[in-house]
mmCIF file of the N, C-alpha and C atoms, coordinates in Angstrom:
data_MODEL
# 
_entry.id   MODEL 
# 
loop_
_atom_site.group_PDB 
_atom_site.id 
_atom_site.type_symbol 
_atom_site.label_atom_id 
_atom_site.label_alt_id 
_atom_site.label_comp_id 
_atom_site.label_asym_id 
_atom_site.label_entity_id 
_atom_site.label_seq_id 
_atom_site.pdbx_PDB_ins_code 
_atom_site.Cartn_x 
_atom_site.Cartn_y 
_atom_site.Cartn_z 
_atom_site.occupancy 
_atom_site.B_iso_or_equiv 
_atom_site.pdbx_formal_charge 
_atom_site.auth_seq_id 
_atom_site.auth_comp_id 
_atom_site.auth_asym_id 
_atom_site.auth_atom_id 
_atom_site.pdbx_PDB_model_num 
ATOM 1   N N  . MET A 1 1  ? 10.199 91.928 113.288 1.00 0.00 ? 1  MET A N  1 
ATOM 2   C CA . MET A 1 1  ? 10.007 92.437 111.941 1.00 0.00 ? 1  MET A CA 1 
ATOM 3   C C  . MET A 1 1  ? 11.330 92.249 111.204 1.00 0.00 ? 1  MET A C  1 
ATOM 4   N N  . ALA A 1 2  ? 11.263 91.773 109.977 1.00 0.00 ? 2  ALA A N  1 
ATOM 5   C CA . ALA A 1 2  ? 12.463 91.516 109.200 1.00 0.00 ? 2  ALA A CA 1 
ATOM 6   C C  . ALA A 1 2  ? 12.363 92.217 107.854 1.00 0.00 ? 2  ALA A C  1 
ATOM 7   N N  . LYS A 1 3  ? 13.494 92.497 107.289 1.00 0.00 ? 3  LYS A N  1 
ATOM 8   C CA . LYS A 1 3  ? 13.543 93.208 106.010 1.00 0.00 ? 3  LYS A CA 1 
ATOM 9   C C  . LYS A 1 3  ? 14.426 92.394 105.069 1.00 0.00 ? 3  LYS A C  1 
ATOM 10  N N  . LYS A 1 4  ? 13.989 92.228 103.835 1.00 0.00 ? 4  LYS A N  1 
ATOM 11  C CA . LYS A 1 4  ? 14.740 91.487 102.856 1.00 0.00 ? 4  LYS A CA 1 
ATOM 12  C C  . LYS A 1 4  ? 15.197 92.440 101.765 1.00 0.00 ? 4  LYS A C  1 
ATOM 13  N N  . SER A 1 5  ? 16.488 92.418 101.469 1.00 0.00 ? 5  SER A N  1 
ATOM 14  C CA . SER A 1 5  ? 16.998 93.206 100.358 1.00 0.00 ? 5  SER A CA 1 
ATOM 15  C C  . SER A 1 5  ? 17.899 92.323 99.530  1.00 0.00 ? 5  SER A C  1 
ATOM 16  N N  . VAL A 1 6  ? 17.805 92.461 98.211  1.00 0.00 ? 6  VAL A N  1 
ATOM 17  C CA . VAL A 1 6  ? 18.568 91.627 97.315  1.00 0.00 ? 6  VAL A CA 1 
ATOM 18  C C  . VAL A 1 6  ? 19.930 92.272 97.066  1.00 0.00 ? 6  VAL A C  1 
ATOM 19  N N  . ALA A 1 7  ? 20.981 91.498 97.182  1.00 0.00 ? 7  ALA A N  1 
ATOM 20  C CA . ALA A 1 7  ? 22.333 92.004 96.965  1.00 0.00 ? 7  ALA A CA 1 
ATOM 21  C C  . ALA A 1 7  ? 23.076 91.067 96.015  1.00 0.00 ? 7  ALA A C  1 
ATOM 22  N N  . GLY A 1 8  ? 23.961 91.592 95.252  1.00 0.00 ? 8  GLY A N  1 
ATOM 23  C CA . GLY A 1 8  ? 24.757 90.815 94.320  1.00 0.00 ? 8  GLY A CA 1 
ATOM 24  C C  . GLY A 1 8  ? 26.034 90.347 94.977  1.00 0.00 ? 8  GLY A C  1 
ATOM 25  N N  . PHE A 1 9  ? 26.003 89.228 95.680  1.00 0.00 ? 9  PHE A N  1 
ATOM 26  C CA . PHE A 1 9  ? 27.151 88.694 96.384  1.00 0.00 ? 9  PHE A CA 1 
ATOM 27  C C  . PHE A 1 9  ? 27.508 87.330 95.792  1.00 0.00 ? 9  PHE A C  1 
ATOM 28  N N  . ARG A 1 10 ? 28.762 87.175 95.387  1.00 0.00 ? 10 ARG A N  1 
ATOM 29  C CA . ARG A 1 10 ? 29.197 85.898 94.835  1.00 0.00 ? 10 ARG A CA 1 
ATOM 30  C C  . ARG A 1 10 ? 30.558 85.537 95.406  1.00 0.00 ? 10 ARG A C  1 
ATOM 31  N N  . ASP A 1 11 ? 30.728 84.285 95.662  1.00 0.00 ? 11 ASP A N  1 
ATOM 32  C CA . ASP A 1 11 ? 32.039 83.806 96.119  1.00 0.00 ? 11 ASP A CA 1 
ATOM 33  C C  . ASP A 1 11 ? 32.880 83.580 94.863  1.00 0.00 ? 11 ASP A C  1 
ATOM 34  N N  . LYS A 1 12 ? 33.924 84.358 94.674  1.00 0.00 ? 12 LYS A N  1 
ATOM 35  C CA . LYS A 1 12 ? 34.717 84.285 93.455  1.00 0.00 ? 12 LYS A CA 1 
ATOM 36  C C  . LYS A 1 12 ? 35.463 82.976 93.323  1.00 0.00 ? 12 LYS A C  1 
ATOM 37  N N  . ALA A 1 13 ? 35.781 82.320 94.441  1.00 0.00 ? 13 ALA A N  1 
ATOM 38  C CA . ALA A 1 13 ? 36.508 81.052 94.384  1.00 0.00 ? 13 ALA A CA 1 
ATOM 39  C C  . ALA A 1 13 ? 35.648 79.943 93.863  1.00 0.00 ? 13 ALA A C  1 
ATOM 40  N N  . LYS A 1 14 ? 34.384 79.911 94.209  1.00 0.00 ? 14 LYS A N  1 
ATOM 41  C CA . LYS A 1 14 ? 33.497 78.816 93.818  1.00 0.00 ? 14 LYS A CA 1 
ATOM 42  C C  . LYS A 1 14 ? 32.851 79.031 92.468  1.00 0.00 ? 14 LYS A C  1 
ATOM 43  N N  . ARG A 1 15 ? 32.348 80.212 92.238  1.00 0.00 ? 15 ARG A N  1 
ATOM 44  C CA . ARG A 1 15 ? 31.635 80.582 90.992  1.00 0.00 ? 15 ARG A CA 1 
ATOM 45  C C  . ARG A 1 15 ? 30.526 79.563 90.652  1.00 0.00 ? 15 ARG A C  1 
ATOM 46  N N  . THR A 1 16 ? 29.737 79.256 91.639  1.00 0.00 ? 16 THR A N  1 
ATOM 47  C CA . THR A 1 16 ? 28.648 78.295 91.418  1.00 0.00 ? 16 THR A CA 1 
ATOM 48  C C  . THR A 1 16 ? 27.426 78.928 90.809  1.00 0.00 ? 16 THR A C  1 
ATOM 49  N N  . GLY A 1 17 ? 27.337 80.250 90.871  1.00 0.00 ? 17 GLY A N  1 
ATOM 50  C CA . GLY A 1 17 ? 26.170 80.940 90.336  1.00 0.00 ? 17 GLY A CA 1 
ATOM 51  C C  . GLY A 1 17 ? 25.000 80.962 91.277  1.00 0.00 ? 17 GLY A C  1 
ATOM 52  N N  . GLN A 1 18 ? 25.217 80.509 92.508  1.00 0.00 ? 18 GLN A N  1 
ATOM 53  C CA . GLN A 1 18 ? 24.147 80.494 93.499  1.00 0.00 ? 18 GLN A CA 1 
ATOM 54  C C  . GLN A 1 18 ? 23.858 81.927 93.935  1.00 0.00 ? 18 GLN A C  1 
ATOM 55  N N  . SER A 1 19 ? 22.586 82.279 93.984  1.00 0.00 ? 19 SER A N  1 
ATOM 56  C CA . SER A 1 19 ? 22.223 83.624 94.364  1.00 0.00 ? 19 SER A CA 1 
ATOM 57  C C  . SER A 1 19 ? 22.115 83.768 95.872  1.00 0.00 ? 19 SER A C  1 
ATOM 58  N N  . TYR A 1 20 ? 22.574 84.887 96.375  1.00 0.00 ? 20 TYR A N  1 
ATOM 59  C CA . TYR A 1 20 ? 22.556 85.167 97.805  1.00 0.00 ? 20 TYR A CA 1 
ATOM 60  C C  . TYR A 1 20 ? 21.661 86.378 98.061  1.00 0.00 ? 20 TYR A C  1 
ATOM 61  N N  . THR A 1 21 ? 21.121 86.458 99.275  1.00 0.00 ? 21 THR A N  1 
ATOM 62  C CA . THR A 1 21 ? 20.277 87.565 99.701  1.00 0.00 ? 21 THR A CA 1 
ATOM 63  C C  . THR A 1 21 ? 20.831 88.111 100.999 1.00 0.00 ? 21 THR A C  1 
ATOM 64  N N  . LYS A 1 22 ? 20.852 89.428 101.090 1.00 0.00 ? 22 LYS A N  1 
ATOM 65  C CA . LYS A 1 22 ? 21.262 90.063 102.334 1.00 0.00 ? 22 LYS A CA 1 
ATOM 66  C C  . LYS A 1 22 ? 19.985 90.234 103.179 1.00 0.00 ? 22 LYS A C  1 
ATOM 67  N N  . VAL A 1 23 ? 19.955 89.605 104.335 1.00 0.00 ? 23 VAL A N  1 
ATOM 68  C CA . VAL A 1 23 ? 18.776 89.640 105.207 1.00 0.00 ? 23 VAL A CA 1 
ATOM 69  C C  . VAL A 1 23 ? 19.102 90.446 106.452 1.00 0.00 ? 23 VAL A C  1 
ATOM 70  N N  . ILE A 1 24 ? 18.223 91.387 106.757 1.00 0.00 ? 24 ILE A N  1 
ATOM 71  C CA . ILE A 1 24 ? 18.382 92.223 107.958 1.00 0.00 ? 24 ILE A CA 1 
ATOM 72  C C  . ILE A 1 24 ? 17.224 91.890 108.898 1.00 0.00 ? 24 ILE A C  1 
ATOM 73  N N  . LYS A 1 25 ? 17.538 91.389 110.071 1.00 0.00 ? 25 LYS A N  1 
ATOM 74  C CA . LYS A 1 25 ? 16.526 90.951 111.030 1.00 0.00 ? 25 LYS A CA 1 
ATOM 75  C C  . LYS A 1 25 ? 16.629 91.752 112.322 1.00 0.00 ? 25 LYS A C  1 
ATOM 76  N N  . MET A 1 26 ? 15.500 92.170 112.852 1.00 0.00 ? 26 MET A N  1 
ATOM 77  C CA . MET A 1 26 ? 15.479 92.943 114.100 1.00 0.00 ? 26 MET A CA 1 
ATOM 78  C C  . MET A 1 26 ? 15.397 91.940 115.266 1.00 0.00 ? 26 MET A C  1 
ATOM 79  N N  . VAL A 1 27 ? 16.347 92.039 116.209 1.00 0.00 ? 27 VAL A N  1 
ATOM 80  C CA . VAL A 1 27 ? 16.438 91.101 117.332 1.00 0.00 ? 27 VAL A CA 1 
ATOM 81  C C  . VAL A 1 27 ? 16.334 91.879 118.627 1.00 0.00 ? 27 VAL A C  1 
ATOM 82  N N  . LYS A 1 28 ? 15.493 91.385 119.545 1.00 0.00 ? 28 LYS A N  1 
ATOM 83  C CA . LYS A 1 28 ? 15.310 92.027 120.836 1.00 0.00 ? 28 LYS A CA 1 
ATOM 84  C C  . LYS A 1 28 ? 16.317 91.488 121.839 1.00 0.00 ? 28 LYS A C  1 
ATOM 85  N N  . SER A 1 29 ? 16.992 92.397 122.550 1.00 0.00 ? 29 SER A N  1 
ATOM 86  C CA . SER A 1 29 ? 17.971 92.027 123.560 1.00 0.00 ? 29 SER A CA 1 
ATOM 87  C C  . SER A 1 29 ? 17.250 91.556 124.822 1.00 0.00 ? 29 SER A C  1 
ATOM 88  N N  . SER A 1 30 ? 17.720 90.446 125.400 1.00 0.00 ? 30 SER A N  1 
ATOM 89  C CA . SER A 1 30 ? 17.073 89.951 126.613 1.00 0.00 ? 30 SER A CA 1 
ATOM 90  C C  . SER A 1 30 ? 17.467 90.739 127.847 1.00 0.00 ? 30 SER A C  1 
ATOM 91  N N  . GLU A 1 31 ? 18.630 91.382 127.812 1.00 0.00 ? 31 GLU A N  1 
ATOM 92  C CA . GLU A 1 31 ? 19.098 92.138 128.985 1.00 0.00 ? 31 GLU A CA 1 
ATOM 93  C C  . GLU A 1 31 ? 18.340 93.439 129.180 1.00 0.00 ? 31 GLU A C  1 
ATOM 94  N N  . LYS A 1 32 ? 18.348 94.285 128.161 1.00 0.00 ? 32 LYS A N  1 
ATOM 95  C CA . LYS A 1 32 ? 17.799 95.623 128.288 1.00 0.00 ? 32 LYS A CA 1 
ATOM 96  C C  . LYS A 1 32 ? 16.428 95.791 127.633 1.00 0.00 ? 32 LYS A C  1 
ATOM 97  N N  . GLY A 1 33 ? 16.070 94.866 126.761 1.00 0.00 ? 33 GLY A N  1 
ATOM 98  C CA . GLY A 1 33 ? 14.809 94.971 126.061 1.00 0.00 ? 33 GLY A CA 1 
ATOM 99  C C  . GLY A 1 33 ? 14.883 95.867 124.828 1.00 0.00 ? 33 GLY A C  1 
ATOM 100 N N  . SER A 1 34 ? 16.079 96.286 124.466 1.00 0.00 ? 34 SER A N  1 
ATOM 101 C CA . SER A 1 34 ? 16.249 97.129 123.274 1.00 0.00 ? 34 SER A CA 1 
ATOM 102 C C  . SER A 1 34 ? 16.403 96.245 122.035 1.00 0.00 ? 34 SER A C  1 
ATOM 103 N N  . TYR A 1 35 ? 16.228 96.852 120.879 1.00 0.00 ? 35 TYR A N  1 
ATOM 104 C CA . TYR A 1 35 ? 16.324 96.134 119.624 1.00 0.00 ? 35 TYR A CA 1 
ATOM 105 C C  . TYR A 1 35 ? 17.626 96.446 118.914 1.00 0.00 ? 35 TYR A C  1 
ATOM 106 N N  . SER A 1 36 ? 18.149 95.445 118.214 1.00 0.00 ? 36 SER A N  1 
ATOM 107 C CA . SER A 1 36 ? 19.341 95.631 117.390 1.00 0.00 ? 36 SER A CA 1 
ATOM 108 C C  . SER A 1 36 ? 19.096 94.902 116.068 1.00 0.00 ? 36 SER A C  1 
ATOM 109 N N  . PHE A 1 37 ? 19.909 95.196 115.078 1.00 0.00 ? 37 PHE A N  1 
ATOM 110 C CA . PHE A 1 37 ? 19.740 94.609 113.755 1.00 0.00 ? 37 PHE A CA 1 
ATOM 111 C C  . PHE A 1 37 ? 20.858 93.610 113.483 1.00 0.00 ? 37 PHE A C  1 
ATOM 112 N N  . GLU A 1 38 ? 20.472 92.488 112.915 1.00 0.00 ? 38 GLU A N  1 
ATOM 113 C CA . GLU A 1 38 ? 21.408 91.419 112.591 1.00 0.00 ? 38 GLU A CA 1 
ATOM 114 C C  . GLU A 1 38 ? 21.401 91.251 111.078 1.00 0.00 ? 38 GLU A C  1 
ATOM 115 N N  . GLU A 1 39 ? 22.572 91.373 110.424 1.00 0.00 ? 39 GLU A N  1 
ATOM 116 C CA . GLU A 1 39 ? 22.674 91.261 108.987 1.00 0.00 ? 39 GLU A CA 1 
ATOM 117 C C  . GLU A 1 39 ? 23.437 90.001 108.613 1.00 0.00 ? 39 GLU A C  1 
ATOM 118 N N  . LYS A 1 40 ? 22.920 89.295 107.612 1.00 0.00 ? 40 LYS A N  1 
ATOM 119 C CA . LYS A 1 40 ? 23.589 88.077 107.137 1.00 0.00 ? 40 LYS A CA 1 
ATOM 120 C C  . LYS A 1 40 ? 23.382 87.941 105.641 1.00 0.00 ? 40 LYS A C  1 
ATOM 121 N N  . MET A 1 41 ? 24.354 87.322 104.985 1.00 0.00 ? 41 MET A N  1 
ATOM 122 C CA . MET A 1 41 ? 24.243 86.959 103.577 1.00 0.00 ? 41 MET A CA 1 
ATOM 123 C C  . MET A 1 41 ? 23.982 85.453 103.555 1.00 0.00 ? 41 MET A C  1 
ATOM 124 N N  . ILE A 1 42 ? 22.798 85.067 103.026 1.00 0.00 ? 42 ILE A N  1 
ATOM 125 C CA . ILE A 1 42 ? 22.437 83.660 102.993 1.00 0.00 ? 42 ILE A CA 1 
ATOM 126 C C  . ILE A 1 42 ? 21.909 83.293 101.605 1.00 0.00 ? 42 ILE A C  1 
ATOM 127 N N  . PRO A 1 43 ? 21.987 82.016 101.230 1.00 0.00 ? 43 PRO A N  1 
ATOM 128 C CA . PRO A 1 43 ? 21.463 81.571 99.930  1.00 0.00 ? 43 PRO A CA 1 
ATOM 129 C C  . PRO A 1 43 ? 19.962 81.778 99.873  1.00 0.00 ? 43 PRO A C  1 
ATOM 130 N N  . ASN A 1 44 ? 19.446 81.994 98.661  1.00 0.00 ? 44 ASN A N  1 
ATOM 131 C CA . ASN A 1 44 ? 18.028 82.271 98.468  1.00 0.00 ? 44 ASN A CA 1 
ATOM 132 C C  . ASN A 1 44 ? 17.133 81.154 98.994  1.00 0.00 ? 44 ASN A C  1 
ATOM 133 N N  . GLU A 1 45 ? 17.606 79.919 98.943  1.00 0.00 ? 45 GLU A N  1 
ATOM 134 C CA . GLU A 1 45 ? 16.785 78.793 99.394  1.00 0.00 ? 45 GLU A CA 1 
ATOM 135 C C  . GLU A 1 45 ? 16.519 78.819 100.903 1.00 0.00 ? 45 GLU A C  1 
ATOM 136 N N  . LEU A 1 46 ? 17.373 79.481 101.673 1.00 0.00 ? 46 LEU A N  1 
ATOM 137 C CA . LEU A 1 46 ? 17.246 79.478 103.126 1.00 0.00 ? 46 LEU A CA 1 
ATOM 138 C C  . LEU A 1 46 ? 16.598 80.732 103.709 1.00 0.00 ? 46 LEU A C  1 
ATOM 139 N N  . VAL A 1 47 ? 16.135 81.630 102.862 1.00 0.00 ? 47 VAL A N  1 
ATOM 140 C CA . VAL A 1 47 ? 15.578 82.911 103.347 1.00 0.00 ? 47 VAL A CA 1 
ATOM 141 C C  . VAL A 1 47 ? 14.313 82.702 104.166 1.00 0.00 ? 47 VAL A C  1 
ATOM 142 N N  . LYS A 1 48 ? 13.381 81.902 103.677 1.00 0.00 ? 48 LYS A N  1 
ATOM 143 C CA . LYS A 1 48 ? 12.116 81.679 104.403 1.00 0.00 ? 48 LYS A CA 1 
ATOM 144 C C  . LYS A 1 48 ? 12.357 81.022 105.765 1.00 0.00 ? 48 LYS A C  1 
ATOM 145 N N  . ASP A 1 49 ? 13.273 80.061 105.806 1.00 0.00 ? 49 ASP A N  1 
ATOM 146 C CA . ASP A 1 49 ? 13.580 79.390 107.076 1.00 0.00 ? 49 ASP A CA 1 
ATOM 147 C C  . ASP A 1 49 ? 14.196 80.357 108.078 1.00 0.00 ? 49 ASP A C  1 
ATOM 148 N N  . TYR A 1 50 ? 15.104 81.221 107.602 1.00 0.00 ? 50 TYR A N  1 
ATOM 149 C CA . TYR A 1 50 ? 15.771 82.170 108.470 1.00 0.00 ? 50 TYR A CA 1 
ATOM 150 C C  . TYR A 1 50 ? 14.804 83.201 109.047 1.00 0.00 ? 50 TYR A C  1 
ATOM 151 N N  . LEU A 1 51 ? 13.894 83.691 108.208 1.00 0.00 ? 51 LEU A N  1 
ATOM 152 C CA . LEU A 1 51 ? 12.951 84.716 108.664 1.00 0.00 ? 51 LEU A CA 1 
ATOM 153 C C  . LEU A 1 51 ? 11.833 84.148 109.542 1.00 0.00 ? 51 LEU A C  1 
ATOM 154 N N  . SER A 1 52 ? 11.566 82.855 109.456 1.00 0.00 ? 52 SER A N  1 
ATOM 155 C CA . SER A 1 52 ? 10.507 82.268 110.270 1.00 0.00 ? 52 SER A CA 1 
ATOM 156 C C  . SER A 1 52 ? 10.958 82.005 111.705 1.00 0.00 ? 52 SER A C  1 
ATOM 157 N N  . LYS A 1 53 ? 12.262 82.069 111.987 1.00 0.00 ? 53 LYS A N  1 
ATOM 158 C CA . LYS A 1 53 ? 12.775 81.820 113.343 1.00 0.00 ? 53 LYS A CA 1 
ATOM 159 C C  . LYS A 1 53 ? 12.446 82.961 114.247 1.00 0.00 ? 53 LYS A C  1 
# 
């Protein structure tokens, strides 16, 4: 299960105007079987690819 939240993140050095999204994904540990959350800031174009993995 994954959660998408919109965040205002910009790289001040580049100033390209590209929009980023903060993605929080639940990942299951192979050792113990417990779940943890993985957070990443990725460009809007790559959100669907990241969540489909």
